[in-house]
Residue frames as a rotation matrix with the C-alpha (Angstrom) as fourth column:
MET 1
0.560 0.829 0.000 0.01
0.829 -0.560 0.009 -0.02
0.007 -0.005 -1.000 0.01
ASP 2
0.273 -0.533 -0.801 2.89
0.267 -0.758 0.595 2.34
-0.924 -0.377 -0.065 0.60
GLY 3
-0.742 -0.572 0.349 3.96
0.447 -0.035 0.894 2.01
-0.499 0.819 0.282 -3.02
ALA 4
-0.159 0.796 0.584 0.42
0.939 -0.061 0.339 2.84
0.306 0.602 -0.738 -4.23
SER 5
0.700 0.495 -0.515 0.03
0.653 -0.736 0.180 5.86
-0.290 -0.462 -0.838 -2.01
THR 6
-0.076 -0.799 -0.597 3.39
0.211 -0.598 0.773 7.30
-0.974 -0.067 0.214 -3.00
SER 7
-0.766 -0.148 0.626 2.63
0.628 0.041 0.777 6.91
-0.141 0.988 0.062 -6.69
LYS 8
0.289 0.928 0.235 -0.67
0.927 -0.333 0.173 8.73
0.239 0.167 -0.956 -6.22
SER 9
0.597 -0.094 -0.797 1.03
0.403 -0.823 0.400 11.61
-0.694 -0.560 -0.453 -4.40
ARG 10
-0.563 -0.825 -0.040 3.51
0.332 -0.271 0.904 11.96
-0.757 0.495 0.427 -7.29
LEU 11
-0.554 0.413 0.723 0.68
0.805 0.045 0.591 12.23
0.212 0.910 -0.357 -9.77
LYS 12
0.423 0.776 -0.468 -1.10
0.874 -0.486 -0.017 14.85
-0.241 -0.401 -0.884 -7.77
ARG 13
-0.097 -0.438 0.894 -0.62
0.636 -0.718 -0.283 18.35
0.765 0.541 0.348 -9.21
LYS 14
-0.340 -0.128 -0.931 0.20
0.904 -0.316 -0.287 21.05
-0.257 -0.940 0.223 -6.78
GLY 15
-0.223 0.268 -0.937 -0.75
0.001 -0.962 -0.275 24.08
-0.975 -0.062 0.214 -8.87
SER 16
0.812 0.569 0.126 -1.87
0.153 0.000 -0.988 25.26
-0.563 0.822 -0.087 -12.25
GLY 17
-0.056 -0.930 0.364 1.69
0.788 0.182 0.588 26.06
-0.613 0.320 0.723 -13.30
ARG 18
-0.689 -0.223 -0.689 2.46
-0.203 -0.853 0.480 28.33
-0.696 0.471 0.543 -16.19
ARG 19
-0.227 0.674 0.703 -0.56
0.872 0.462 -0.161 28.72
-0.434 0.577 -0.692 -18.45
ARG 20
-0.836 0.019 0.548 -1.88
0.359 -0.735 0.574 31.15
0.414 0.677 0.608 -21.01
ILE 21
-0.399 0.733 -0.550 -4.38
0.568 -0.273 -0.777 33.61
-0.720 -0.622 -0.307 -19.61
GLU 22
0.162 0.552 0.818 -6.99
0.958 -0.287 0.004 35.48
0.236 0.783 -0.576 -21.60
ILE 23
-0.868 -0.460 -0.186 -6.15
0.487 -0.862 -0.141 39.15
-0.095 -0.213 0.972 -21.98
LYS 24
0.045 0.894 0.447 -9.20
0.584 -0.386 0.714 41.17
0.810 0.229 -0.539 -20.95
LYS 25
-0.364 -0.147 0.920 -9.88
-0.468 -0.825 -0.318 44.00
0.805 -0.546 0.231 -18.52
ILE 26
-0.627 0.094 -0.773 -10.11
0.645 0.618 -0.449 42.88
0.436 -0.781 -0.448 -14.95
GLU 27
0.164 0.832 0.530 -13.29
0.246 -0.555 0.795 44.30
0.955 0.000 -0.296 -13.42
ASN 28
0.809 0.070 -0.583 -12.32
0.583 0.034 0.812 43.96
0.077 -0.997 -0.013 -9.75
GLN 29
0.801 -0.451 0.393 -10.21
-0.317 -0.878 -0.360 47.01
0.507 0.164 -0.846 -8.97
ARG 30
0.522 -0.613 0.593 -8.07
-0.699 0.092 0.710 45.34
-0.490 -0.785 -0.380 -6.32
ARG 31
0.489 -0.308 0.816 -7.30
0.435 0.897 0.078 42.34
-0.756 0.317 0.573 -8.57
ARG 32
0.848 -0.156 0.507 -6.56
0.429 -0.359 -0.829 44.75
0.312 0.920 -0.237 -11.43
TRP 33
0.714 -0.610 0.344 -4.03
-0.685 -0.711 0.159 46.62
0.147 -0.349 -0.925 -9.22
VAL 34
0.396 -0.544 0.740 -2.34
-0.293 0.689 0.663 43.35
-0.870 -0.480 0.114 -8.20
ALA 35
0.601 -0.099 0.793 -2.15
0.669 0.605 -0.432 42.19
-0.437 0.790 0.430 -11.80
PHE 36
0.908 -0.264 0.324 -0.80
0.003 -0.771 -0.637 45.54
0.418 0.580 -0.699 -12.91
SER 37
0.604 -0.698 0.384 1.89
-0.746 -0.326 0.581 45.50
-0.280 -0.637 -0.718 -10.23
LYS 38
0.285 -0.495 0.821 3.01
0.067 0.865 0.498 41.99
-0.956 -0.087 0.280 -11.12
ARG 39
0.638 -0.001 0.770 2.92
0.747 0.241 -0.619 42.52
-0.185 0.971 0.154 -14.88
LYS 40
0.928 -0.339 0.156 4.65
-0.291 -0.918 -0.269 45.90
0.234 0.204 -0.950 -14.60
LYS 41
0.404 -0.799 0.445 7.48
-0.629 0.110 0.770 44.30
-0.664 -0.591 -0.458 -12.69
GLY 42
0.279 -0.258 0.925 7.75
0.453 0.884 0.110 41.49
-0.847 0.389 0.363 -15.23
LEU 43
0.878 0.118 0.463 7.69
0.471 -0.381 -0.796 43.93
0.083 0.917 -0.390 -18.16
LEU 44
0.771 -0.621 0.140 10.46
-0.633 -0.771 0.070 46.07
0.065 -0.143 -0.988 -16.69
LYS 45
0.236 -0.693 0.681 12.51
-0.352 0.592 0.725 42.95
-0.905 -0.411 -0.104 -15.89
LYS 46
0.460 -0.027 0.888 12.16
0.694 0.635 -0.340 41.63
-0.555 0.772 0.310 -19.43
ALA 47
0.964 -0.134 0.229 13.15
0.049 -0.757 -0.652 45.03
0.261 0.640 -0.723 -20.87
ALA 48
0.511 -0.817 0.267 16.29
-0.781 -0.312 0.541 45.01
-0.358 -0.485 -0.798 -18.69
GLN 49
0.153 -0.438 0.886 17.14
0.115 0.898 0.424 41.47
-0.982 0.037 0.187 -19.82
LEU 50
0.725 0.125 0.677 16.60
0.670 0.098 -0.736 42.33
-0.158 0.987 -0.012 -23.48
SER 51
0.900 -0.430 0.076 18.79
-0.405 -0.887 -0.224 45.41
0.163 0.171 -0.972 -23.08
MET 52
0.268 -0.837 0.477 21.54
-0.639 0.216 0.738 43.33
-0.721 -0.503 -0.477 -21.48
LEU 53
0.197 -0.157 0.968 21.36
0.402 0.913 0.066 40.56
-0.894 0.376 0.243 -24.10
SER 54
0.674 0.129 0.728 21.18
0.739 -0.124 -0.662 42.80
0.004 0.984 -0.179 -27.13
GLY 55
-0.401 -0.886 -0.234 23.51
0.881 -0.443 0.166 45.55
-0.251 -0.140 0.958 -25.91
GLU 56
-0.367 0.384 0.847 20.90
0.433 -0.736 0.521 48.16
0.823 0.558 0.104 -26.87
GLU 57
-0.989 0.142 -0.029 19.43
-0.050 -0.522 -0.852 50.83
-0.136 -0.841 0.524 -24.65
ILE 58
-0.424 0.905 -0.038 15.78
0.498 0.268 0.825 50.18
0.756 0.331 -0.564 -23.95
GLY 59
-0.969 0.184 0.167 13.49
-0.246 -0.604 -0.758 52.52
-0.039 -0.776 0.630 -22.04
VAL 60
-0.456 0.871 -0.183 10.02
0.688 0.476 0.548 51.58
0.565 0.124 -0.816 -20.84
ILE 61
-0.917 0.296 0.269 7.40
-0.393 -0.789 -0.472 54.04
0.073 -0.539 0.839 -19.71
VAL 62
-0.545 0.771 -0.330 4.24
0.681 0.636 0.363 52.72
0.490 -0.026 -0.872 -18.09
ILE 63
-0.807 0.385 0.447 1.33
-0.501 -0.847 -0.175 54.98
0.311 -0.366 0.877 -17.20
SER 64
-0.869 0.491 -0.065 -1.25
0.443 0.711 -0.546 53.48
-0.222 -0.503 -0.835 -14.87
GLU 65
-0.156 0.922 0.355 -5.01
0.840 -0.066 0.538 53.96
0.520 0.382 -0.764 -15.14
GLN 66
0.607 0.334 -0.721 -4.74
0.730 -0.593 0.339 56.62
-0.314 -0.732 -0.604 -12.36
GLY 67
0.911 -0.266 0.314 -2.09
-0.015 -0.784 -0.621 58.52
0.412 0.561 -0.718 -14.35
ARG 68
0.632 -0.752 0.187 0.93
-0.336 -0.049 0.941 57.40
-0.698 -0.657 -0.284 -12.31
VAL 69
0.712 -0.488 -0.505 4.11
-0.558 0.043 -0.829 57.14
0.426 0.872 -0.242 -14.33
TYR 70
0.628 -0.575 0.524 6.59
-0.075 0.626 0.776 54.26
-0.775 -0.527 0.350 -13.93
THR 71
0.720 -0.440 -0.536 9.80
-0.645 -0.141 -0.751 54.06
0.255 0.887 -0.386 -15.89
SER 72
0.773 -0.580 -0.255 12.70
0.575 0.812 -0.103 51.70
0.267 -0.067 0.961 -16.33
ASP 73
0.373 -0.692 -0.618 16.12
0.625 -0.306 0.718 52.75
-0.686 -0.654 0.319 -15.02
ASN 74
-0.631 -0.776 -0.014 17.43
0.463 -0.391 0.796 54.04
-0.622 0.496 0.606 -18.34
ALA 75
0.270 0.813 0.517 14.22
0.947 -0.126 -0.297 55.56
-0.176 0.569 -0.803 -19.80
ASP 76
0.749 -0.006 -0.662 15.55
0.082 -0.991 0.101 59.09
-0.657 -0.130 -0.742 -19.25
ALA 77
-0.298 -0.947 -0.117 18.79
-0.168 -0.069 0.983 58.28
-0.940 0.313 -0.139 -21.06
VAL 78
-0.511 0.191 0.838 16.89
0.782 0.508 0.362 56.80
-0.356 0.840 -0.409 -24.02
ILE 79
0.621 0.782 0.058 14.55
0.751 -0.572 -0.329 59.81
-0.224 0.248 -0.942 -24.22
HIS 80
0.485 -0.544 -0.685 17.51
-0.173 -0.828 0.534 62.22
-0.857 -0.140 -0.496 -23.97
GLN 81
-0.613 -0.723 0.318 19.35
0.131 0.304 0.944 60.35
-0.779 0.620 -0.092 -26.71
TYR 82
-0.141 0.651 0.746 16.21
0.964 0.263 -0.048 60.32
-0.227 0.712 -0.664 -28.88
LEU 83
0.816 0.463 -0.347 15.74
0.421 -0.886 -0.192 64.09
-0.397 0.010 -0.918 -28.47
SER 84
0.267 -0.795 -0.544 19.39
-0.332 -0.606 0.723 64.80
-0.905 -0.012 -0.426 -29.36
ILE 85
-0.090 -0.293 0.952 19.39
0.695 0.666 0.271 62.80
-0.713 0.686 0.144 -32.61
LYS 86
-0.073 0.009 -0.997 20.23
-0.562 -0.826 0.033 64.83
-0.824 0.563 0.065 -35.64
TYR 87
0.871 0.425 0.245 19.18
-0.011 0.517 -0.856 63.71
-0.490 0.743 0.455 -39.12
ASP 88
-0.140 -0.959 -0.247 22.22
-0.557 -0.130 0.820 62.33
-0.818 0.252 -0.516 -40.96
GLY 89
0.321 0.354 -0.878 20.52
-0.947 0.145 -0.288 60.16
0.025 0.924 0.382 -43.59
GLN 90
-0.513 -0.639 -0.574 22.42
-0.648 0.726 -0.230 57.01
0.564 0.254 -0.786 -42.63
ASP 91
-0.979 0.119 0.163 20.30
-0.051 0.637 -0.769 55.67
-0.196 -0.762 -0.618 -39.86
ASP 92
-0.391 0.897 -0.207 16.96
-0.919 -0.370 0.134 56.07
0.043 0.243 0.969 -41.65
ASN 93
-0.097 0.367 -0.925 16.46
-0.358 0.854 0.377 52.33
0.929 0.368 0.049 -42.15
ASP 94
-0.724 -0.199 -0.660 17.10
0.480 0.542 -0.690 51.65
0.495 -0.816 -0.297 -38.43
MET 95
-0.958 0.233 -0.166 14.95
-0.016 -0.622 -0.783 54.51
-0.286 -0.747 0.600 -37.14
MET 96
-0.373 0.869 -0.325 11.86
-0.928 -0.353 0.120 54.17
-0.010 0.346 0.938 -39.33
GLY 97
-0.072 0.442 0.894 9.38
-0.396 0.810 -0.432 51.39
-0.915 -0.385 0.117 -39.07
ASP 98
-0.703 -0.188 0.686 8.82
0.403 0.690 0.601 48.79
-0.587 0.699 -0.409 -41.78
GLU 99
0.268 0.904 0.333 5.64
0.851 -0.059 -0.522 50.50
-0.452 0.423 -0.785 -42.85
GLU 100
0.725 -0.027 -0.688 7.57
-0.157 -0.979 -0.127 53.66
-0.671 0.201 -0.714 -43.65
LYS 101
-0.389 -0.917 0.088 10.26
-0.186 0.172 0.967 51.88
-0.902 0.360 -0.237 -45.65
GLU 102
-0.789 0.195 0.583 7.77
0.607 0.395 0.689 50.88
-0.096 0.898 -0.430 -48.31
PRO 103
-0.879 0.445 -0.172 5.58
-0.447 -0.894 -0.034 53.73
-0.169 0.046 0.985 -49.54
GLY 104
-0.281 0.889 -0.361 1.88
-0.747 0.033 0.664 53.08
0.602 0.456 0.655 -49.42
LYS 105
-0.065 0.252 -0.966 1.98
0.341 0.915 0.216 50.20
0.938 -0.315 -0.146 -46.91
GLY 106
-0.142 0.055 -0.988 0.60
0.973 0.191 -0.130 50.73
0.182 -0.980 -0.081 -43.43
VAL 107
-0.902 -0.199 0.384 -0.24
0.199 -0.979 -0.041 54.38
0.384 0.040 0.922 -44.01
MET 108
-0.083 0.874 -0.478 -2.85
0.983 -0.006 -0.182 55.85
-0.162 -0.485 -0.859 -41.75
ASP 109
-0.302 0.015 0.953 -4.32
0.508 -0.844 0.174 59.24
0.807 0.536 0.248 -42.64
ASP 110
0.469 0.467 -0.750 -4.23
0.883 -0.216 0.417 60.89
0.033 -0.858 -0.513 -39.25
GLY 111
0.912 -0.025 0.409 -2.12
0.096 -0.957 -0.273 63.84
0.399 0.289 -0.870 -40.39
PHE 112
0.693 -0.719 0.053 1.03
-0.210 -0.131 0.969 63.03
-0.689 -0.683 -0.242 -38.50
TRP 113
0.308 -0.660 -0.685 4.32
-0.951 -0.214 -0.222 63.13
0.000 0.720 -0.694 -40.44
ARG 114
-0.560 -0.660 0.501 5.36
-0.675 0.714 0.185 59.71
-0.480 -0.234 -0.846 -39.23
THR 115
0.010 0.646 0.764 2.37
0.125 0.757 -0.641 58.06
-0.992 0.102 -0.074 -40.92
GLN 116
0.737 0.211 -0.642 3.09
-0.553 -0.359 -0.752 59.53
-0.389 0.909 -0.148 -44.33
PRO 117
0.817 -0.462 0.344 5.12
0.543 0.818 -0.190 57.35
-0.194 0.342 0.919 -46.68
VAL 118
0.552 -0.739 -0.386 8.76
-0.557 -0.672 0.489 58.28
-0.621 -0.055 -0.782 -46.87
ASP 119
0.955 -0.276 -0.111 10.85
0.068 0.565 -0.823 57.24
0.290 0.778 0.558 -49.87
ILE 120
0.672 -0.740 -0.028 14.12
0.073 0.028 0.997 56.30
-0.737 -0.672 0.073 -48.18
GLN 121
0.098 -0.653 0.751 15.88
0.930 0.329 0.165 55.74
-0.355 0.682 0.639 -51.51
LYS 122
0.529 0.190 0.827 14.93
0.573 -0.799 -0.183 59.23
0.626 0.571 -0.532 -52.60
MET 123
0.979 -0.187 0.087 16.41
-0.186 -0.622 0.760 60.64
-0.088 -0.760 -0.644 -49.36
ASP 124
0.435 -0.863 0.256 19.65
0.350 0.424 0.835 58.67
-0.830 -0.274 0.486 -49.69
ASP 125
0.027 -0.388 0.921 20.08
0.999 0.047 -0.009 59.72
-0.039 0.921 0.389 -53.33
GLY 126
-0.629 -0.224 -0.744 19.52
0.371 -0.928 -0.034 63.40
-0.683 -0.297 0.667 -52.40
LYS 127
-0.829 0.353 0.433 16.54
0.416 -0.126 0.900 63.67
0.372 0.927 -0.042 -54.73
LEU 128
-0.009 0.819 -0.574 14.17
0.956 -0.162 -0.246 65.25
-0.294 -0.550 -0.781 -52.25
SER 129
0.154 0.131 0.979 12.86
0.541 -0.840 0.027 68.67
0.827 0.526 -0.200 -53.31
LEU 130
-0.819 -0.484 0.309 13.66
0.069 -0.618 -0.783 71.62
0.570 -0.620 0.539 -51.10
GLN 131
-0.114 0.860 0.498 9.98
-0.834 -0.355 0.422 71.85
0.539 -0.367 0.758 -50.06
GLU 132
0.620 0.331 -0.712 9.95
-0.021 0.914 0.406 68.16
0.785 -0.236 0.573 -49.04
ILE 133
-0.305 -0.833 -0.462 13.10
0.613 0.200 -0.764 68.65
0.729 -0.516 0.449 -46.96
GLU 134
-0.782 0.023 0.623 11.69
-0.356 -0.837 -0.416 71.74
0.511 -0.547 0.663 -45.26
VAL 135
0.294 0.951 0.091 8.40
-0.715 0.156 0.682 70.00
0.634 -0.265 0.726 -44.44
PHE 136
0.491 -0.207 -0.846 10.23
0.392 0.920 0.003 66.94
0.778 -0.333 0.533 -43.08
GLY 137
-0.596 -0.803 -0.021 12.60
0.428 -0.296 -0.854 69.16
0.679 -0.518 0.520 -41.06
GLU 138
-0.482 0.510 0.712 9.71
-0.683 -0.728 0.060 71.18
0.550 -0.457 0.699 -39.57
ALA 139
0.573 0.727 -0.379 7.90
-0.379 0.645 0.664 68.00
0.727 -0.237 0.645 -38.63
LEU 140
0.120 -0.633 -0.765 11.01
0.655 0.629 -0.418 66.71
0.746 -0.451 0.490 -36.83
VAL 141
-0.820 -0.382 0.426 11.45
0.006 -0.750 -0.661 70.01
0.572 -0.540 0.617 -34.97
ASP 142
-0.060 0.886 0.460 7.80
-0.807 -0.314 0.500 69.92
0.587 -0.341 0.734 -33.91
LEU 143
0.607 0.245 -0.756 8.10
0.069 0.932 0.357 66.35
0.791 -0.269 0.549 -32.76
LYS 144
-0.362 -0.843 -0.397 11.19
0.613 0.105 -0.783 67.18
0.702 -0.527 0.479 -30.69
LYS 145
-0.732 0.169 0.660 9.37
-0.453 -0.845 -0.285 70.14
0.509 -0.507 0.695 -29.07
ASN 146
0.322 0.946 -0.038 6.31
-0.658 0.253 0.709 67.96
0.681 -0.203 0.704 -28.30
VAL 147
0.404 -0.261 -0.877 8.38
0.464 0.885 -0.049 65.24
0.788 -0.386 0.479 -26.72
ALA 148
-0.692 -0.722 0.015 10.38
0.394 -0.395 -0.830 67.76
0.605 -0.568 0.558 -24.69
ALA 149
-0.446 0.617 0.648 7.17
-0.707 -0.687 0.169 69.47
0.550 -0.383 0.742 -23.48
ARG 150
0.590 0.694 -0.413 5.63
-0.340 0.677 0.653 66.11
0.733 -0.245 0.635 -22.50
MET 151
0.000 -0.712 -0.702 8.78
0.620 0.551 -0.559 65.18
0.785 -0.435 0.442 -20.62
GLU 152
-0.855 -0.285 0.432 8.66
-0.078 -0.754 -0.652 68.40
0.512 -0.592 0.623 -18.66
GLU 153
0.033 0.960 0.277 4.95
-0.774 -0.151 0.615 67.82
0.632 -0.235 0.738 -17.92
ILE 154
0.612 0.170 -0.772 5.71
0.139 0.938 0.317 64.32
0.779 -0.301 0.550 -16.65
LYS 155
-0.410 -0.853 -0.322 8.67
0.580 0.029 -0.814 65.51
0.705 -0.520 0.483 -14.58
GLY 156
-0.710 0.156 0.687 6.49
-0.415 -0.881 -0.229 68.18
0.569 -0.448 0.690 -12.96
LYS 157
0.373 0.900 -0.227 3.96
-0.342 0.360 0.868 65.69
0.862 -0.246 0.442 -11.69
GLU 158
0.006 -0.354 0.935 4.20
-0.988 -0.146 -0.049 64.82
0.154 -0.924 -0.351 -8.01
TYR 159
0.616 0.380 0.690 3.41
-0.563 0.825 0.048 61.13
-0.551 -0.418 0.722 -8.37
LEU 160
0.316 -0.620 -0.718 6.57
-0.617 0.440 -0.652 59.78
0.720 0.649 -0.244 -10.00
PHE 161
0.898 0.130 0.420 7.52
-0.418 0.550 0.723 56.64
-0.137 -0.825 0.549 -8.20
ASP 162
-0.255 -0.964 0.067 10.64
-0.949 0.263 0.171 54.69
-0.183 -0.020 -0.983 -7.34
LEU 163
0.372 0.424 -0.826 10.42
-0.676 0.734 0.072 51.31
0.637 0.531 0.559 -9.07
ASN 164
-0.549 -0.664 -0.508 12.48
-0.119 0.664 -0.739 49.71
0.827 -0.345 -0.443 -6.36
LYS 165
-0.841 0.347 0.415 9.67
-0.476 -0.112 -0.872 50.23
-0.256 -0.931 0.259 -3.81
THR 166
-0.736 0.670 0.101 6.57
0.677 0.724 0.131 48.16
0.014 0.165 -0.986 -3.44
PRO 167
-0.208 0.704 0.679 3.16
0.268 -0.627 0.732 49.88
0.941 0.334 -0.058 -3.82
ASP 168
0.653 0.450 -0.609 2.71
0.675 0.018 0.738 49.71
0.343 -0.893 -0.292 -0.04
GLU 169
-0.138 -0.807 -0.574 6.00
0.902 -0.341 0.264 51.52
-0.409 -0.481 0.776 0.55
GLN 170
-0.782 -0.192 0.593 5.15
0.524 -0.717 0.459 54.20
0.338 0.670 0.661 -1.97
PHE 171
-0.011 0.895 0.445 1.73
0.186 -0.436 0.881 55.03
0.983 0.092 -0.162 -0.51
CYS 172
0.683 0.236 -0.691 2.64
0.683 0.130 0.719 54.92
0.260 -0.963 -0.073 3.21
């Protein structure tokens, strides 16, 4: 009987283990906060691992439902680097998304410069008209101003948190 009882205890599962969960809004506010805290921590940890493995700088900014801002350790450095980039024509393929590399694909008509098709080959060959260059330059300057203004707005908020503290430590 001892052999039978030990084999049954081995077959008994202790938990649900790792499983896929359905992504949907959690209605219970307390459960939603717990899930947010756990997933936020996991997201920031994965970003740090990816940064370490790839050797790239990765910044993560998370804004909670209440408007609280959480950032990874190097988010400020990434934003600062992004704001200080000057157009040199060589990094276009790295900086622009796939939908911008091929004109006409993935274009949304919301009026933003980043959603308009950009002919990279035309830029590299120096065949852009003066008007196209001026429009593109103005759009980049506007983008830089908007990002800088948003950063100042976020920095001015009183509820920036230290990611090394638990939610209980931050609120008490």
